[in-house]
C-alpha positions in Angstrom: -15.4 17.6 2.9 -15.2 17.7 6.3 -15.5 15.3 9.2 -13.9 16.9 12.2 -15.2 15.7 15.5 -17.6 13.1 13.7 -17.2 9.8 14.7 -17.4 6.7 12.2 -17.4 3.4 12.5 -16.0 1.3 9.9 -16.9 -2.6 9.7 -15.2 -4.6 7.2 -12.6 -1.7 7.4 -9.8 -3.2 6.9 -9.3 -4.5 3.6 -11.1 -3.8 0.3 -13.9 -1.7 0.2 -14.2 -0.4 3.7 -10.2 -0.3 4.3 -10.8 2.1 1.3 -13.8 3.3 3.2 -12.0 4.3 6.3 -8.7 5.5 5.8 -10.8 8.1 3.0 -13.0 8.9 6.3 -9.7 9.8 8.1 -8.3 12.0 5.5 -11.3 14.2 5.6 -10.6 14.3 10.1 -13.1 11.8 11.1 -12.2 9.6 14.3 -11.9 5.9 12.5 -13.1 2.6 14.4 -12.3 -0.5 12.0 -13.9 -3.0 12.8 -13.0 -6.6 11.4 -12.6 -10.5 11.9 -10.2 -11.9 13.7 -7.9 -12.3 10.3 -8.8 -9.3 9.5 -5.2 -6.7 9.8 -7.0 -4.4 12.0 -4.2 -3.5 14.3 -2.3 -2.3 11.8 -5.1 -0.3 9.3 -5.3 1.4 12.7 -1.4 2.4 13.3 -1.4 3.6 9.3 -4.7 5.9 9.1 -2.9 7.6 12.7 0.6 7.4 10.8 -0.6 9.1 7.4 -3.6 10.5 8.7 -2.7 11.9 11.7 -5.9 11.1 13.2 -7.2 9.0 16.2 -8.0 5.0 15.3 -9.8 2.7 16.9 -9.3 -1.2 16.2 -12.0 -3.8 17.2 -11.7 -7.7 16.5 -15.0 -8.9 15.7 -17.6 -11.4 14.6 -21.0 -8.7 14.5 -22.7 -11.8 12.7 -23.3 -12.4 16.5 -25.8 -10.4 17.9 -23.7 -10.1 21.5 -20.3 -9.1 19.7 -22.8 -6.1 17.5 -23.6 -4.7 20.4 -20.4 -4.7 21.7 -19.2 -2.3 18.9 -21.2 -0.4 19.7 -20.6 -0.1 23.4 -17.1 -0.3 22.9 -17.5 3.3 20.0 -19.6 5.1 22.8 -17.5 4.4 26.3 -14.8 6.0 23.7 -15.6 8.3 22.0 -19.2 9.3 23.6 -21.2 9.0 20.3 -21.9 7.9 16.7 -22.6 10.0 14.6 -21.2 7.4 11.0 -22.3 3.8 10.6 -20.5 2.4 7.7 -22.0 -0.8 7.8 -19.9 -2.3 5.1 -18.8 -6.4 6.2 -20.2 -9.4 4.1 -18.7 -11.9 1.3 -19.6 -13.9 -1.8 -18.4 -17.5 -0.1 -18.6 -19.8 -2.6 -19.5 -19.0 -6.7 -22.1 -22.1 -7.6 -25.4 -22.4 -9.0 -28.1 -23.1 -6.6 -28.2 -26.8 -6.6 -24.7 -27.0 -6.0 -24.1 -24.3 -3.3 -23.1 -26.1 -0.1 -25.8 -25.7 3.7 -22.1 -23.9 5.1 -21.8 -21.7 3.0 -24.6 -20.3 2.7 -25.3 -20.4 6.6 -22.3 -18.6 6.9 -23.2 -16.3 3.6 -26.3 -15.4 5.8 -24.3 -14.6 8.6 -21.9 -12.4 7.5 -23.6 -10.5 4.8 -27.7 -10.2 7.0 -27.1 -10.0 10.2 -23.9 -8.8 11.0 -26.3 -6.4 9.0 -29.4 -5.9 11.0 -27.5 -6.7 14.3 -24.6 -3.3 14.1 -27.5 -1.1 12.9 -29.6 -2.7 15.0 -27.6 -1.3 17.9 -26.3 1.7 16.1 -29.9 3.5 15.9 -30.7 4.8 19.2 -26.9 6.8 19.0 -27.3 8.2 15.7 -30.9 8.8 16.5 -28.8 11.5 19.5 -26.1 13.1 16.6 -29.0 13.1 13.8 -26.7 10.8 12.6 -26.1 8.5 8.6 -25.8 4.7 7.9 -24.1 4.2 4.1 -24.5 0.4 3.7 -22.4 -2.3 1.2 -25.4 -3.0 -1.7 -24.4 -4.7 -4.5 -25.3 -4.3 -8.5 -26.1 -8.2 -8.0 -29.2 -7.7 -5.3 -30.1 -5.1 -8.4 -30.0 -7.4 -11.6 -29.2 -10.5 -10.1 -25.8 -13.0 -10.6 -26.1 -16.3 -11.3 -23.9 -18.9 -9.9 -23.6 -17.1 -7.1 -27.7 -16.6 -6.6 -27.5 -16.5 -2.9 -25.3 -13.8 -2.6 -27.3 -11.5 -4.9 -30.3 -12.6 -2.9 -28.2 -10.8 -0.1 -27.8 -8.0 -1.2 -31.1 -7.3 -2.3 -32.6 -8.1 1.7 -29.7 -5.5 2.8 -31.7 -2.8 -0.6 -34.8 -3.5 1.1 -34.1 -3.8 4.4 -31.6 -0.1 4.2 -34.8 1.8 2.1 -37.3 0.3 4.8 -35.2 1.8 7.3 -34.4 5.1 5.4 -38.2 5.8 6.1 -38.7 4.8 9.7 -35.8 7.0 10.8 -36.1 9.3 8.7 -37.6 11.3 10.9 -35.5 10.6 13.7 -33.1 12.9 11.8 -31.2 9.3 10.8 -30.2 9.6 6.5 -30.2 6.1 5.4 -28.7 5.2 2.0 -27.1 2.2 0.0 -23.9 1.7 -2.8 -24.1 -0.7 -5.2 -20.8 -1.4 -6.6 -20.2 -3.2 -9.1 -16.6 -4.8 -10.5 -14.2 -3.0 -8.0 -11.1 -4.3 -7.7 -11.1 -6.9 -4.5 -10.4 -9.5 -3.5 -14.2 -11.1 -4.5 -14.1 -10.3 -7.8 -10.5 -11.9 -8.2 -10.1 -15.6 -9.3 -6.9 -15.9 -7.4 -7.9 -15.3 -4.1 -11.5 -15.3 -4.2 -14.5 -17.7 -4.7 -14.8 -15.8 -8.6 -13.7 -18.3 -12.2 -12.0 -17.1 -14.4 -13.6 -16.4 -17.3 -16.3 -14.5 -14.3 -13.2 -12.2 -13.4 -12.7 -11.5 -17.3 -16.0 -10.7 -17.4 -16.5 -8.0 -14.4 -13.6 -6.2 -16.4 -15.1 -6.3 -20.0 -18.8 -5.2 -18.7 -17.9 -2.1 -17.7 -17.9 0.9 -19.6 -14.5 2.0 -19.4 -12.7 -2.0 -19.8 -11.6 -2.3 -16.7 -13.2 -2.6 -12.8 -13.0 0.5 -10.2 -10.5 1.3 -7.3 -11.5 0.7 -4.2 -10.4 4.3 -3.6 -13.4 5.3 -6.1 -16.5 3.6 -4.4 -14.3 5.2 -1.3 -15.0 8.2 -2.5 -18.8 7.9 -2.9 -19.5 6.4 0.4 -17.9 9.9 2.1 -19.9 11.8 0.4 -23.3 10.5 1.5 -21.7 9.9 4.8 -21.2 13.7 4.6 -23.4 16.9 6.3 -22.6 18.0 1.6 -25.8 15.2 1.5 -28.1 16.8 3.9 -31.1 15.3 1.8 -30.1 12.3 -0.2 -31.8 9.5 2.1 -33.4 6.2 1.2 -31.3 5.9 -1.7 -29.6 2.8 -3.8 -27.0 4.8 -5.5 -24.8 2.2 -7.9 -21.1 2.9 -8.6 -20.1 0.6 -11.1 -18.9 1.8 -14.6 -22.7 1.6 -15.9 -22.4 -1.9 -15.4 -25.9 -1.9 -15.5 -26.6 -1.5 -18.4 -24.6 -3.5 -20.1 -25.5 -6.8 -21.5 -22.1 -7.9 -23.7 -18.7 -6.7 -23.4 -18.6 -3.2 -24.3 -15.3 -2.4 -22.4 -13.8 -3.6 -25.1 -13.9 -1.2 -26.9 -13.1 1.2 -24.6 -10.1 3.9 -25.3 -6.9 2.6 -23.8 -6.5 4.9 -21.5 -9.8 4.6 -20.4 -8.4 0.8 -19.5 -5.3 2.8 -16.9 -6.1 2.7 -13.1 -6.3 6.4 -12.0 -4.0 7.4 -9.8 -4.3 6.7 -6.2 -3.7 9.1 -3.1 -4.8 7.3 -0.4 -2.5 4.5 1.7 -3.7 1.5 0.4 -1.8 -1.8 1.8 -3.7 -4.7 2.2 -5.3 -4.1 -1.9 -4.8 -7.6 -4.1 -2.6 -6.6 -7.7 -4.7 -4.1 -9.8 -4.8 -6.6 -13.2 -4.6 -10.5 -14.9 -6.1 -10.2 -18.3 -5.7 -14.2 -18.5 -5.2 -14.0 -22.1 -8.1 -11.7 -22.8 -7.7 -7.4 -24.2 
């Protein structure tokens, strides 16, 4: 894949899947605008991209769940680079793992801002620029939005909204040359899927690992490889899709991963220089 002379914005671009996507695009020649919140390692990721891949990168600390900051993100990108080719709309959170009856108002409002308002505001602001370049959007959905997620119904619902929003947008903007796709990750090794640093309990983390056919979670780099493909010119006829990257999690109803061969449970060698990831594995006594 060749992203030379392409300008890409990656929201939520300093950690997790966003960091991996930003660095994957940079490794293939893209100029990347890394967007994150004030406590995200935005400056560090920009520096790492410049040093490791020798490409141009630019960091913006913005809360794109606020309309003005989303619009400022697009404006700053155009002022600096003159165009926008790719929007990776990845910002999102799972703030709480609780049944609906116990889900807090505060966390629900936070989820709406981070998962829905951010997606809407940055997309709306980007569309006029993407029409000019006949560019593309790759948004982060989730397997949870396809099958539901007990004790995080609000998160699953927000992702289902993204799926419907982006499919509709693909039809609206296709005649303008703008492609729109959604990646629906399953259990990927990020803070969101780790009990020690995220919202999920230990038993849910273990279940995530055993409900893939490989008996492990995916890596952020494995997910990023597919985001990059969808953003590339090689995917020129692909639009309007919900693309699952989940180790067959969506198809399974039990811990099939326990039956996986031991070599399949090993994480693949990382090629990208990812410095803001969580540790890949803990078992909590379950194999």
